[in-house]
C-alpha positions in Angstrom: 0.2 0.3 -0.1 1.3 3.6 -0.9 1.8 5.9 1.9 -0.7 8.1 0.5 -3.6 5.7 0.5 -3.0 5.6 4.3 -2.6 9.7 5.1 -6.1 9.8 3.3 -7.2 7.4 4.6 -5.8 6.4 8.0 -8.9 3.9 8.8 -8.4 1.9 6.5 -6.4 -1.0 8.9 -8.9 -0.5 11.7 -11.8 -1.0 9.4 -10.6 -3.9 7.6 -9.9 -5.9 11.0 -13.3 -4.5 12.0 -15.5 -6.0 9.4 -13.3 -9.0 9.9 -14.3 -9.7 13.0 -17.2 -8.7 12.2 -17.9 -11.2 9.5 -16.4 -13.9 11.3 -19.0 -13.9 13.7 -21.8 -16.0 11.6 -19.0 -19.1 13.1 -19.5 -20.4 16.5 -17.1 -18.6 18.9 -16.6 -18.7 22.9 -18.1 -16.0 24.9 -14.5 -14.0 24.9 -14.3 -13.8 21.4 -17.7 -11.7 21.5 -16.9 -9.6 24.1 -13.6 -8.9 22.5 -15.5 -7.8 19.5 -17.5 -5.3 21.4 -13.7 -3.7 23.0 -12.4 -3.6 19.1 -15.3 -2.3 17.2 -16.4 0.2 20.2 -12.7 1.3 19.7 -12.8 1.1 15.9 -16.1 3.2 15.8 -15.1 5.9 18.3 -12.0 6.6 16.2 -13.7 6.6 12.9 -16.3 8.8 14.6 -13.0 11.1 15.5 -11.8 11.4 12.5 -14.9 12.0 10.2 -15.6 14.8 13.3 -12.2 16.5 12.0 -13.3 16.2 8.5 -16.7 17.8 9.1 -18.8 14.5 7.6 -21.5 15.1 10.4 -23.5 12.0 8.4 -20.9 9.7 10.1 -20.2 10.9 13.0 -23.8 10.0 13.8 -23.1 6.6 12.1 -20.2 5.3 14.1 -21.4 6.8 17.3 -24.4 5.2 17.1 -22.2 1.9 16.1 -20.1 2.3 19.0 -22.8 3.2 21.7 -24.8 -0.4 19.9 -21.2 -2.5 20.7 -19.9 -0.4 24.1 -18.6 -3.1 26.1 -19.1 -0.6 29.5 -22.7 -1.2 29.0 -23.8 -4.0 26.9 -26.8 -4.5 24.8 -28.2 -7.9 25.3 -29.7 -9.5 22.5 -30.3 -13.1 21.0 -27.6 -14.6 19.0 -30.4 -14.5 16.0 -30.7 -11.1 16.3 -27.1 -10.1 16.4 -25.8 -11.6 13.3 -27.7 -9.4 10.8 -26.7 -6.8 13.1 -22.8 -7.9 13.0 -23.4 -8.2 9.3 -24.4 -4.8 8.2 -22.0 -3.2 10.6 -19.2 -5.2 8.8 -20.7 -4.0 5.5 -20.5 -0.6 7.1 -17.2 -0.6 7.8 -16.2 -1.2 4.2 -18.2 1.0 3.3 -16.5 3.8 5.3 -13.3 2.6 4.0 -14.1 3.7 0.5 -16.3 7.1 1.2 -14.2 8.7 3.9 -11.5 10.1 2.6 -9.1 13.1 4.2 -10.1 16.2 1.8 -7.6 17.9 -0.2 -7.9 20.9 2.5 -7.4 19.0 5.3 -4.2 17.2 3.5 -2.7 20.7 2.8 -3.0 21.8 6.6 -1.1 18.3 8.0 1.6 19.0 5.2 1.6 22.8 6.4 1.7 22.1 10.4 
């Protein structure tokens, strides 16, 4: 991967890891995996919301704040495995989409070079 790709999309690797972990929930895992999943997804969603806020992409801020709250490990939302599976798939697709849609604007890149 070129350096410019990671400069434009610093959330690329965390988002791919998050989506892979979400897609892996289709297989049976011990409870510890789902606990780890909550920490990872909440953290990555918070990071993407922060980056989106810096880039003034308000739609992404609200969307990923919602995902972070949904997967938060401190006050977990208890749903059945049948209910969580479609949520996991939709969120996994969302993390993949955000890799392509969300990127640093040209003026943000310019600000970074000046500093």
